[in-house]
C-alpha positions as CSV (number, residue, x, y, z in Angstrom):
1,M,122.8,85.3,78.1
2,R,119.6,86.5,76.5
3,T,119.5,89.7,74.6
4,R,116.5,92.0,74.8
5,K,114.9,93.5,71.7
6,R,113.7,97.0,71.3
7,G,110.5,97.7,73.3
8,Y,111.4,95.3,76.2
9,G,111.7,98.3,78.6
10,I,108.3,99.7,77.7
11,L,106.7,96.4,78.4
12,L,108.6,96.0,81.7
13,A,107.4,99.5,82.7
14,L,103.8,98.5,81.7
15,T,104.1,95.4,83.8
16,I,105.2,97.4,86.8
17,M,102.4,100.0,86.4
18,I,99.6,97.4,86.0
19,T,100.9,95.5,89.1
20,L,100.9,98.7,91.1
21,A,97.4,99.5,89.9
22,G,96.2,96.1,91.0
23,L,97.7,96.6,94.4
24,W,96.3,100.1,94.6
25,T,92.7,98.7,94.3
26,L,93.1,96.9,97.6
27,V,94.0,100.0,99.6
28,P,91.4,101.0,102.2
29,Q,89.9,104.5,101.7
30,T,87.5,106.0,104.2
31,S,86.1,108.5,101.8
32,A,84.9,105.9,99.3
33,S,81.3,106.2,98.4
34,K,80.5,102.4,98.5
35,V,81.6,99.3,100.3
36,C,83.6,97.0,98.1
37,L,82.8,93.3,97.5
38,L,85.2,92.3,100.2
39,G,83.2,94.2,102.9
40,Y,85.3,97.4,103.5
41,Q,85.6,100.8,101.9
42,A,88.4,100.3,99.4
43,H,89.9,102.6,96.7
44,C,88.0,100.6,94.1
45,T,84.5,99.4,94.7
46,F,85.1,96.3,92.5
47,T,88.2,95.3,94.5
48,P,88.5,91.6,94.0
49,I,87.4,91.7,90.4
50,S,89.6,94.6,89.4
51,T,92.6,93.2,91.2
52,L,92.3,89.9,89.3
53,V,91.9,91.7,86.0
54,C,95.1,93.7,86.7
55,L,97.0,90.5,87.7
56,V,95.8,88.7,84.5
57,L,96.9,91.6,82.4
58,T,100.3,91.6,84.2
59,A,100.7,87.9,83.5
60,T,99.8,88.4,79.8
61,V,102.2,91.3,79.3
62,C,105.0,89.2,81.0
63,K,104.4,86.2,78.7
64,I,104.4,88.5,75.6
65,R,107.5,90.2,76.8
66,K,109.3,86.9,77.4
67,K,108.2,85.3,74.2
68,K,108.5,88.1,71.7
69,F,111.1,90.4,73.1
70,T,113.9,88.1,74.2
71,V,116.2,86.0,72.1
């Protein structure tokens, strides 16, 4: 069984928060000032780009967490 080093929980929480932020960008919002790049009024006007950025950050944090914080 693998042991976890100190800081693993912080990176796990960061992974969860970034993933939720990426999903939150896709949420439709009628009070949005502009139409997003996908053609509807979303929470974030840069919806596909910001979602991809969040998912890339999530993958990066996961790889760092696995490589540096598990034995």
